[in-house]
C-alpha positions in Angstrom: 40.7 42.9 -75.7 38.4 41.3 -73.2 34.8 40.4 -72.8 32.7 42.5 -70.5 33.6 42.1 -66.9 36.9 40.3 -67.5 40.3 41.8 -67.5 43.1 39.4 -68.6 46.2 39.9 -66.6 49.5 40.8 -68.3 47.6 40.8 -71.6 50.0 42.8 -73.8 53.1 41.0 -72.4 51.6 37.6 -73.0 50.3 38.2 -76.5 53.7 39.7 -77.4 55.6 36.8 -75.9 53.8 34.2 -78.0 55.0 35.8 -81.3 51.6 35.0 -82.9 51.2 34.8 -86.7 48.4 33.7 -89.0 48.1 29.9 -89.4 49.6 29.0 -86.0 48.2 26.5 -83.6 48.0 27.8 -80.1 46.7 26.4 -76.8 44.9 28.5 -74.2 44.9 26.0 -71.3 42.7 28.1 -69.0 40.2 30.1 -71.1 38.4 31.7 -68.2 36.8 34.8 -69.6 38.3 34.4 -73.0 40.5 37.6 -72.9 43.7 36.0 -73.9 41.9 33.7 -76.3 40.4 36.6 -78.3 43.8 38.3 -78.6 45.4 35.1 -79.8 42.6 34.4 -82.4 42.8 38.0 -83.8 46.5 37.4 -84.5 46.5 33.8 -85.8 43.7 34.4 -88.3 43.2 33.5 -91.0 44.1 29.8 -90.9 45.1 29.5 -87.3 43.7 27.1 -84.7 43.1 27.7 -81.0 42.7 24.7 -78.6 40.7 26.3 -75.8 40.7 24.3 -72.6 38.8 24.9 -69.3 37.5 22.5 -66.6 34.8 25.0 -65.8 31.7 24.4 -68.0 30.5 27.9 -67.3 33.8 29.3 -68.9 33.3 27.1 -71.9 29.8 28.3 -72.4 30.8 31.9 -71.9 33.7 31.7 -74.5 31.5 29.9 -77.0 29.2 32.9 -76.9 31.8 35.6 -76.7 34.1 34.2 -79.5 31.3 33.2 -81.9 32.9 35.0 -84.9 36.0 32.6 -84.5 33.9 29.5 -84.0 35.4 27.6 -87.0 38.9 28.2 -85.6 38.4 27.0 -82.0 38.4 23.5 -80.6 36.7 23.8 -77.2 37.8 21.2 -74.6 36.1 20.7 -71.2 39.1 19.2 -69.3 42.0 20.0 -67.0 44.8 21.8 -68.9 47.2 19.3 -67.2 45.9 16.6 -69.5 47.4 18.2 -72.6 49.0 15.0 -73.9 45.7 13.1 -73.9 43.8 16.1 -75.3 46.2 16.5 -78.3 46.3 12.8 -78.9 42.5 12.5 -78.8 42.1 15.2 -81.4 44.9 14.1 -83.7 47.1 17.1 -83.0 50.8 16.5 -83.2 52.6 19.7 -82.3 51.6 23.2 -81.2 53.2 26.5 -81.9 52.6 28.1 -78.5 50.5 27.9 -75.3 49.4 30.2 -72.4 48.4 29.1 -68.9 46.7 31.7 -66.7 46.7 29.8 -63.4 44.4 30.2 -60.4 40.9 31.4 -60.0 39.3 33.6 -62.7 37.6 37.0 -62.2 34.3 35.4 -63.2 34.6 32.7 -60.6 35.3 35.3 -57.9 32.5 37.5 -59.0 30.0 34.7 -59.1 29.2 34.7 -55.4 27.3 31.5 -55.6 30.4 29.6 -56.6 31.8 30.0 -53.0 35.3 31.3 -54.0 35.0 34.6 -52.3 35.1 35.5 -48.6 33.5 38.8 -49.5 30.2 37.2 -50.6 28.0 34.8 -48.6 27.4 31.6 -50.4 27.4 27.8 -50.0 30.9 26.4 -49.5 31.9 25.1 -52.9 35.0 26.4 -54.7 34.9 23.8 -57.4 36.3 25.0 -60.8 35.0 21.8 -62.3 31.4 21.6 -61.0 31.3 17.9 -61.9 34.0 17.2 -59.3 33.0 15.3 -56.1 35.3 17.2 -53.8 34.1 20.6 -52.6 35.2 23.1 -49.9 32.3 21.9 -47.7 33.8 18.5 -47.7 37.3 19.8 -46.9 36.1 22.0 -44.1 33.8 19.5 -42.5 35.4 16.2 -43.0 39.2 16.6 -43.2 41.0 15.7 -39.9 42.2 18.7 -38.0 45.9 18.0 -38.5 45.3 17.7 -42.3 43.5 21.0 -42.3 46.5 22.5 -40.5 48.9 21.1 -43.1 46.8 22.5 -46.0 46.5 25.9 -44.5 50.2 26.1 -43.7 51.5 24.7 -47.0 48.9 26.1 -49.5 48.0 29.2 -47.7 51.3 30.0 -46.0 49.1 30.9 -43.1 50.9 31.6 -39.8 47.8 30.9 -37.8 47.1 27.5 -39.5 46.9 25.4 -36.4 44.7 27.8 -34.5 42.3 28.2 -37.5 42.1 24.4 -37.9 41.3 24.1 -34.2 38.6 26.7 -34.4 37.1 25.0 -37.5 37.1 21.6 -35.7 35.4 23.0 -32.7 32.8 24.8 -34.7 31.9 21.8 -36.9 31.5 19.6 -33.8 28.6 21.8 -32.9 27.0 22.0 -36.4 28.1 21.6 -40.0 29.8 24.6 -41.6 27.8 25.4 -44.7 28.6 28.9 -45.9 31.5 31.2 -46.8 30.2 33.7 -44.2 30.3 31.1 -41.4 33.8 30.0 -42.4 35.0 33.6 -42.6 33.7 34.4 -39.1 35.4 31.3 -37.7 38.7 32.4 -39.2 38.3 35.9 -37.8 37.6 34.5 -34.4 40.7 32.3 -34.6 43.2 35.1 -35.6 44.1 37.5 -32.7 42.7 41.0 -33.2 46.1 42.6 -33.4 47.1 40.3 -36.3 43.8 41.0 -38.1 44.6 44.7 -38.3 47.6 44.2 -40.5 48.0 42.8 -44.0 45.3 41.3 -46.3 41.8 40.1 -45.3 42.2 37.5 -42.5 40.3 34.9 -44.6 42.4 35.3 -47.8 45.1 32.7 -47.1 42.7 30.1 -45.8 40.3 30.5 -48.7 43.3 30.2 -51.1 44.5 27.0 -49.4 41.1 25.3 -49.4 40.6 26.3 -53.1 44.0 24.8 -54.0 43.1 21.6 -52.2 39.6 21.3 -53.8 40.9 21.8 -57.3 44.3 20.0 -57.0 45.9 23.1 -58.4 49.5 22.2 -57.5 49.4 18.4 -58.0 51.0 17.5 -61.3 51.8 21.1 -62.4 55.5 20.5 -62.9 54.8 17.4 -65.1 52.1 19.3 -67.0 54.6 22.1 -67.9 57.0 19.5 -69.2 54.3 18.0 -71.3 53.5 21.4 -72.8 57.1 21.9 -73.7 57.3 18.4 -75.3 54.3 19.4 -77.4 55.8 22.6 -78.7 57.5 22.9 -82.2 61.0 24.2 -82.2 60.8 28.0 -81.5 57.3 27.6 -79.9 56.8 29.4 -76.6 55.0 28.6 -73.4 53.8 31.5 -71.3 52.6 30.9 -67.7 51.0 33.4 -65.4 50.9 32.6 -61.7 49.3 34.4 -58.7 51.0 33.0 -55.6 54.4 31.9 -54.6 53.8 28.2 -54.5 52.7 28.1 -58.2 55.5 30.4 -59.2 58.1 28.3 -57.4 57.0 25.2 -59.3 57.0 27.0 -62.7 60.5 28.5 -61.9 62.0 25.2 -60.9 60.5 23.3 -63.8 61.7 25.8 -66.3 65.1 25.8 -64.8 65.3 22.0 -64.9 64.2 22.0 -68.6 66.9 24.7 -69.3 69.7 22.9 -67.4 68.8 19.2 -66.9 72.4 18.1 -66.4 72.8 15.8 -63.4 76.5 15.5 -63.4 78.5 16.6 -60.3 79.4 20.2 -60.6 83.2 19.4 -60.5 83.0 17.3 -63.7 84.8 19.1 -66.5 82.3 18.0 -69.1 78.7 16.7 -69.0 78.5 12.9 -69.3 74.8 12.4 -68.4 73.7 13.3 -71.9 70.7 15.4 -70.8 70.5 18.3 -73.2 68.7 21.6 -72.6 65.2 21.6 -74.0 64.3 25.3 -73.7 65.7 28.8 -73.7 64.6 31.0 -70.8 62.9 34.0 -72.4 62.4 35.5 -69.0 65.3 35.1 -66.5 63.1 37.0 -64.0 59.3 37.1 -64.1 57.4 39.9 -65.8 55.1 41.7 -63.3 52.3 44.2 -63.9 53.2 47.8 -64.2 51.6 50.7 -62.2 49.0 51.4 -64.9 47.7 47.8 -64.9 47.7 47.6 -61.2 45.6 50.8 -61.1 43.1 49.4 -63.5 43.1 45.8 -62.1 44.2 45.5 -58.4 43.8 41.7 -58.6 46.9 41.6 -60.9 49.2 42.7 -58.1 50.6 39.2 -57.3 50.8 38.1 -61.0 54.0 36.8 -62.5 54.7 35.8 -66.1 57.4 33.4 -67.0 58.2 32.3 -70.6 60.3 29.6 -72.2 61.0 28.8 -75.8 61.4 25.3 -77.2 64.9 24.6 -78.6 
């Protein structure tokens, strides 16, 4: 199923949802470790095509190596999955039969301490999924105004101590530039009262999540991208999206709901006159979540949610 060291989340549920058959054209918009990609390729062979996208060049290299036996069936694309319209047009691809998006940071990125994604390993502040990007965590932490840091931590991290953490960061960087994940983690710990630190997840978790989302623009344009994927699907094609935090899931849920019921008429109108027709069927009314067995094998899956739509 997966390459060594990588456990794809909600693997069986995702592969089943896509209704894969030989000859189909499928997009894996976030290849990561290649786990979902391998499962897709095994089922669309012979004659199928996988468009494998990732903005992390390390992920592309890893998947080229790990999926060598399928080389002739894969189009590797170093880009942001949100640019699906441009990617398909540039490669002369009209419609696709399905797509999977496994959002958020990959296990590889967390495990590679030098990438700066983890508060559990000391490294230079980075957090860039696309290492060619100019914006890094170091820039956000050291150069963003204090009030902007507060906003990011509150909105993207849903951090109750956002203002206090931003204040402590501003005070620390006034003394010297904050350069490492360990320095940032210690500042966060100092900012959060001891009683609050004793409950819930690691005190730095929400702040690191928020900064990572800002660095990689993870929420910007997500809703429009989902609409673009649906437009690219053939009738009966499916889009499966896995999210890992409430902000992403909310955007996916709301976008799918809008595509299912786009009518803008007042609710008291007896019939629809706006002419906006439903574009999808909701395969999942409620998200699919990992079972106890998967959670036991992969604790990182605990916040994962899978939502699926089918193009009408």
